[in-house]
N, C-alpha and C positions, 0 to 999 in steps of 0.2 A: 433359569435364575442361577446366580452364583450360590454355591453352597456356603452355609454358615460354619461348616466343619473345616478347621484350618488344614486338615489333611486331605480334604476333598478337592474338587475342581475349583479353580479361581476365576473361571469365565463368567460372563454376564450375557444373557440373551439379548439380542438387538431388538429394538422396538419395531413393531410391524405396521401400526397405523400411522397415517400422515401426522396426526396430532402429536403422538408420542415421539415420532421422529423429529418434529420441529422442536419439541422440548429437549431433545438430546443434542441438538446442534450447539456449537459454541466456539470451536477454534476459529471459524471464519468471522465470528462476531468480534473476537479479540483482534484478529487481523484487521477488521474493518476500522479499528481505531487509527490505523495508518493508511488503509485503502481509501477511506473517505477522509481526506486530509488536505495537505498542501496542494496536491494535484488539482483537486476539485475547487478548492477555495481560492487559490492564487494562480496556478499555471493556466487553468482552463479559461477563466475570465480575462486574463491578460492576453492570451492568444486570440480569444474572441474579439477583444477590443482592437487588436492589431490587424487581424486579417478578415474578420467577419465570418459569414456562414461557410466560406469555402472549405474549412477544415472539419466540418461536422462529421464527415465520413471517417476521418482519422480518430475522432473522439470515440465514436461508436465501436470502431474496429479495435481500438486499444483496450476498451473495456471487456469485450466479449471473447476476444481471440485467445486469451490465456487460460480459459476455463479448463480445457482438456490437459494442459500442462500441469496445472495445479492439482487436478484430480489424480493424474497418473503418478506424480511424485508422492502425493498423500497415500494412494493405494499401495505403492511399493513399501513405503515406510510403515504403514499399518500392518500389512501382511507379514513383513519380515521383522517387525519391531525394531526398526533402525531409526537413528537420527539422520538428519540431512547429510552430514559429513560422512557418517558410517555408510550410508547408501552410495554416495558419490565415490567412496574409496573402492567400490567394486567395478568402477568404469576402467577399462583397459588404458594403459598409458603409464608414464613415469610417476614415481612416488618419491616423496621425501619423508623419511622416518615413518613409513607406513601410511602416509597421507597422500591421497590422489591429487593429481595436477589440477583438476577442475576445482576442488575445494579450496586449494591454496590460492589459485588465481582469482577465484570468486571473492574471497575475503579481501584481497587487494583492491579489486574493483569496487567492492561494497564500501570499503573505507573511503575511497575517493568519492563515491556517489553520495555519501551521507553529509557532504557539504550542504546538501538540501536542508538537513535538519538544523544546521547552523543558521541558515537563512530563515527557517521557521521560527527558531527561538528569537532571532532578531526582530522578525515581524510581530511576534507575540509581545515582545518588550515594547515595540513601537505602538502596538494596539493599546497597551496599558497607559503609555505616555499620552495617547490621544484622549483617553477617558479619565485617568487619575494621574496627572503629572505630579511627580515628586520633587521637581525642581524647576526653577524658571527657565533654565537652559535645557532644551529638549534632549541634547546629547547626554547630559548628566542624568536626566530622568530615565532615559533608555538604558544607560549603564546600570543604574540602581535597580530597575525592574528586571534586567537580565540576571543580576546576582540573586534577586528574590526568587525568580523562576528556577534558577539553578538549585537553590536551597530546597525549594518545595519538591521538585522532581527527585532530588537526591534523597530527601527524607521519606517520600512515598515508597521508593524502591528499597531503601535501606531497611525500613521497618516492615516491608512486604505488605503494605496496606492497599496496594493497587487492586488486588483481587476483590477487596471490599468495595472499591470504587468502580470496578470494571463495568458492572451492569448499569450503574447510574450514568457513567460517562458515555457508554454505548447508546443508552436511551436518549441522552441529551444531543449527542452527535446526530443520531438518526432523525430525531425530532426536528432539529434545526435544518438538516439537509432536506428533509421532506417538505419543509416550509418553502424551500426554493422551488420545489415543484408547484406549490400553490401560487407562488409569484409568477411562474411561467403561465399557469392557467389564467391568472388575472390578466396577463398581457394578451392572451389569445381570445378570451371571451368578454373582455371589457367592451361595453357598447361604444365608447369614445376614447380609445386608448391614446395616450400621448406618444407611446412607442409601439405602433402596430406591429404585430408579428403574423405574417401570412404563411399559409402552408407552402406556397411557392418558394418562400425563403428557405424553409427547411429542406425541400426537395433540391434546391440549388446547391446545397451543401453535401449531397449524396452522389455527386457525379465523379468523384475521385479526381477532382481538379486540383492543381497546385497554384491556381490563381495567376496573378500578374507575373510574367516572366522576369521582370526587373527585381522581383522580390523572391525569386526561386530559392536562393540559398537560405534565406531566413525562414521560408515556409518549410523547407526540408528539415532544417534544424528543429523547427516547431513540431513536425510530425514525429521525429525520433524522441523528442522530450515528452510528448504526449504518450508515446508507446511505453516509455519508461516510467511515466507518472500515474497512469490511470488503470482502473480495475485492480486485479491482483498482480502487482508488479513483480519483477524478479526477486526483489528483496523480501516481499511478503510471501512469495512462493517458497523461498529458502527458509523463512521462519515457520511456515505452516506446519511442517512435521513436528516441531518442538511443542506447539500447542496441542497437536493431535495426541502426542505421547502424554503430555501433562493432563489432558482431558480424560485419558484412560482408554481411548478407543482400542489401542493395540493390546493392552492387558485384558480388556474385556473379551477379546477373541479366545484367550486361553492358550494352552499348549497345543502344538500341532498334533501331538500324539493322542490328544483327548478326542473322544467321540463327538462328532458334529462340528469339528473345527472349521471345515470348509463352509458349511452353511452359516455358521456364526460370522465368519469373515465376510461372506457375501452380504449379510445383513448390515454389518457395520460399515462396509464399503458404500452401501446405499445411503446410509446416514451421512457419510463423508460427501457423497455426490450432492446430496440435498444441501448440506452445509455450504459447500463451495458455490452451489447454484444460487442460494439465497444471497450470498455476498455479491456474486456477479450481477444478479438482477438489480439489487439495490444500487450498486455502484453505477450501472449503466443508466438507470432512470435518473438518478440524482445528478450524475455528471452531465447528461444531456440537458437537464434543466439549467444547470450552471452556465453551460455554453450558450444556449439559446437566449437566456436572459441577458448574458453579457453581450451577445451580438446585438440584441434589440435595443439595449440602452447604451452601453459603453461605446460600441462601434459607431452607433448612430451619432452620438455626441462627439466622437472623435477624440475621446479621452482614454489614454492608456495608463492605468494605475502604476505608480512607481515610487520607490523610496521607503524610508522607515515607516511611513504612515500608509503603506500600501493597502492594509486591511480597511482603514478608515475610508480611503478612496473607493474601495470595492463595495462599501456599504450602500452605494447608489443603486445596486441591483435590488435592494430592499426599499430604500426610501423613495425611489421613483415609482415603485409599484404599490407598496403598502401605505406609504406616507411617512412624514418626518418622524412620527412617533416610533417607528420600527428601528431607528438607528441603534438604540440600546439593545434591542433583541438581536440584531445582526452582530454587534460587537461581542455580546455574550456568547452567541453561538459560534462565532469565529474563534473565540478563546477556547471553548470546549473542543472544537475540531482540531486546532493546532496543538493545544496542550496534550490531548490524548495521543497525537502522533509522536510528540517528543517522548512521552513516557513509554509507549509501546516500542519504539525504535531503540531507545536506550536499553530497555529490558531485554529485547531480542539480541542486541549487539553483544551483551555479556554472555548469553547462552551460545551464540555462534562461536565466539572465541574460545569459550570453555570447551566446547565440542571439538574444535580444531586442535587445541593443545592436548586434550585427552587422547585424540587420535594419534598424536605424535609421542605419546607416552609420558607427558609431563605430569598428568594426574590421572587418577582412577575415576572415570565418569560415574561409576556406581557408588562412589563415596559422596554422600549428600553434603557433608561438611566442607570437603574440598571444592565441590561443585559450587556451593553458595559463595565460598570465599573468592574463587576466580570470577564468578559472575559479577560480584560487587566490584572487584578490581577493574574489570573492563567497562562496566557501567559507568564508574566514576571517571575513567579516562576519557570515554566518549563524551560524557557530560561536560567535562572540563574543556574539551575541544570545541563543543558547541558554544559554551560561554565565551571562549576566546574569539570565535567568529562573530558573536554578538557584539563584543566590545570593539572588535576591529571595524565592524560595520558602523557603529555609533561614532567612532573617532575619525574614520576616513570618508564616511559618506557612501560606502559600498551599498548597493541596492539589494535588499533581501530577495526580491523576486527574481533577480538575475542569478543569485546563488541557488535558489530553489530550482529554477529551470535548468541551470548548468548541471547540477547533480542528477536531475532526472534525465537529461540527455545522456550522461555517462551510463546511467542505469539501462537506458534503452539501447545504446550502441554497444556496450561491453557486457554487462551483467546478464541481460536477457538472452542473447544468443549463446553465451557460455553455459548458463544453467540449462538452456534448452537442449544442448548436446547431451548433457548428463541425463536429463529426463527421458529423452528418446531412447537411450540405451537401457535405462532402468525399466521403462514401460514394457520393453520386449524381453526382459529377463525376470519379471515378476513370476512367482509360482504359476505354472501353466493352468492350474485349476482355478485360479482367481485372476487371470490376466484379462485385459480389456478385450472387448469384442472386435470383430473385423471392421465394423462400421466406425467404432471409436478410433481404431488404429488409423483408418483413412482420414478422419477428422483431425487427428493429432498430426499426421504428416502434412495435411493442408494448412494447419496452424503454423508449422515450421516453415513451409514454403512462403506463406504470407509475410511472416516476420522477417525472414531473410530477404524477401523481395523489397520490403520497405527500407531495410538497411542498405542494400545494394543501390537502390534508387537514390538514396540520400548521398551515398559516397560518390556515385557517378555524377549526380547533379551538382554536388559541391565542387567537384573537380573540373566541371565543364565550363566554368566562366572565370 
């Protein structure tokens, strides 16, 4: 236990039982606010509606493959008490004002990829227009709801009340997402289902096929967008160490010179591994359910949801299984899922830019007042950009789901391999006493090979026709 004497040790012993370890997890639950989000609710059902079961392998692979990357980045930052940027600054290569090339390039790619969140805000405004229209003109109603969402998110972050809402939102998102699993079970075990789902359908999606050759480019685009959208994506991995530090995992380990440091670090690493594992398991089960229900209903009906009311169209995965009464449940759950994504991404964006600028010497990261000020500046800038995308979508007819998928494609094609390079270096330079095992190292390398293989396959396939 940590000492009550301020002059004594500051560490905290890690929990040993599974029950206590589960009570100690948290960073992955925060991240799950964006892990279980637009990828599962929008991208997955849309791709299922377009291509059917053929991409089920890509869905599962995208969810599970990044676990070791997440754990190794988290391990390094926990052991060395570093933020993501601070860790990436140790990677060899050119630097600008003391900041490494991976961190700088990643922030550029991240800024491009978060067009996804602009699409999410537009879809959320469209969701409210479907349920509570504020004007006879749908575009005007969408604009009004976009401004209201902007104000609510800004207020939550400005007054730092998200922490109070965090557990409630996570509970609502997980509850709603698990209800999709129930919808899947209803399709499988219903005695006379209108939309039968056979085990053979599921197996047909695990053959690593790319489907109809005439759609090869579109399918490959979909594969990379799923890689960038599902499980713990590159952006969530980048954010993960910030939540680890704020949760106190690194400070719980104490000073390296204190007795028992290695054993405490190993204990908190086990908590981190469980934390990441719970998020990965939840994301995989829930995402698979979204995809299979989308295949069974939307693909069979030949309907691909699109436009400002994309969420309302997606509600069929509920209404066609639970019944018409479930429309409201889906819309409320959809709101919780998308809204939590907006809040988590905006909050993390401020932290990422603050970390980058402190690395460049613009501010002292150890100064809490300066850190909060810069966090708020960049949170508001990103939030304004997302509002701008929402207004643009409402006025021009741009389709939110296309913005979501485009941003996630950028994340899969650019951000994922870029961050992966940094993590591979960090994993093999973590303190030797706490470094990954040989088996984990092999699995980490296999992860990198699989991700690069998907990207190379996409680039070659896209250039071949």
